[in-house]
C-alpha positions as CSV (number, residue, x, y, z in Angstrom):
1,M,0.0,0.0,0.0
2,T,1.3,3.4,-0.9
3,Q,1.9,5.8,1.9
4,H,0.8,9.4,1.8
5,A,3.7,11.5,0.5
6,A,4.6,14.9,1.9
7,L,3.4,17.8,-0.2
8,P,6.3,18.9,-2.5
9,E,8.1,22.1,-1.3
10,T,8.8,24.3,-4.3
11,P,10.6,27.6,-4.2
12,P,8.8,30.3,-6.3
13,E,11.4,29.9,-9.1
14,H,10.4,26.2,-9.4
15,P,6.7,25.9,-10.2
16,L,4.9,22.6,-9.7
17,T,5.3,20.0,-12.4
18,R,2.2,18.3,-13.7
19,G,3.0,15.3,-11.6
20,D,3.4,17.5,-8.5
21,R,0.0,19.1,-9.2
22,V,-1.7,15.7,-9.3
23,R,0.1,14.6,-6.1
24,V,-0.9,17.8,-4.3
25,E,-4.5,17.5,-5.3
26,R,-4.5,13.8,-4.4
27,I,-3.0,14.4,-1.0
28,R,-5.4,17.3,-0.3
29,R,-8.2,14.8,-0.6
30,G,-6.5,12.3,1.7
31,W,-6.3,9.7,-1.1
32,T,-3.5,7.2,-1.8
33,Q,-2.3,6.6,-5.3
34,E,-4.4,3.4,-5.2
35,D,-7.5,5.5,-4.3
36,L,-6.9,7.9,-7.2
37,A,-6.2,5.1,-9.6
38,R,-9.4,3.3,-8.7
39,K,-11.6,6.5,-8.8
40,A,-10.1,7.5,-12.2
41,G,-10.2,4.0,-13.7
42,L,-6.4,3.8,-14.1
43,L,-3.6,1.5,-12.9
44,T,-1.8,2.5,-9.7
45,R,1.4,2.3,-11.7
46,T,0.1,4.8,-14.1
47,V,-0.6,7.3,-11.3
48,S,2.8,6.6,-9.7
49,L,4.8,7.1,-13.0
50,F,2.9,10.3,-13.8
51,E,3.5,11.8,-10.3
52,Q,7.2,10.9,-10.6
53,G,7.4,12.6,-14.1
54,K,8.4,9.3,-15.7
55,S,5.3,9.3,-17.9
56,V,3.7,12.2,-19.7
57,G,0.3,10.5,-19.9
58,R,-2.0,10.1,-22.9
59,D,-4.8,12.5,-23.4
60,K,-7.3,10.0,-22.1
61,T,-5.3,9.5,-18.9
62,L,-4.9,13.3,-18.4
63,H,-8.6,13.8,-18.8
64,K,-9.4,11.0,-16.4
65,L,-7.1,12.5,-13.8
66,S,-8.3,16.0,-14.2
67,A,-12.0,14.9,-14.0
68,C,-11.4,12.9,-10.9
69,L,-9.4,15.7,-9.2
70,D,-11.8,18.4,-10.5
71,I,-9.0,20.4,-12.0
72,D,-8.8,22.1,-15.4
73,P,-7.3,19.5,-17.9
74,R,-5.1,22.3,-19.3
75,E,-3.2,22.2,-16.1
76,L,-1.9,18.8,-17.0
77,I,-1.2,19.3,-20.6
């Protein structure tokens, strides 16, 4: 089971990455990566790789994540 990660600390000169944005929104809701994956209809590995910046995500994946987290999809593109 994935543990809740700490919110990323970013100095003003380093804006959040797309993966950071998903992680922040997930943690704000108190969800694990497994929770988000289940709610979005994705694999946990997909969420993990996206949050780590190791996957850019397909359009379909980005839309599922943004809809589940109730954020503008353009924030993930």
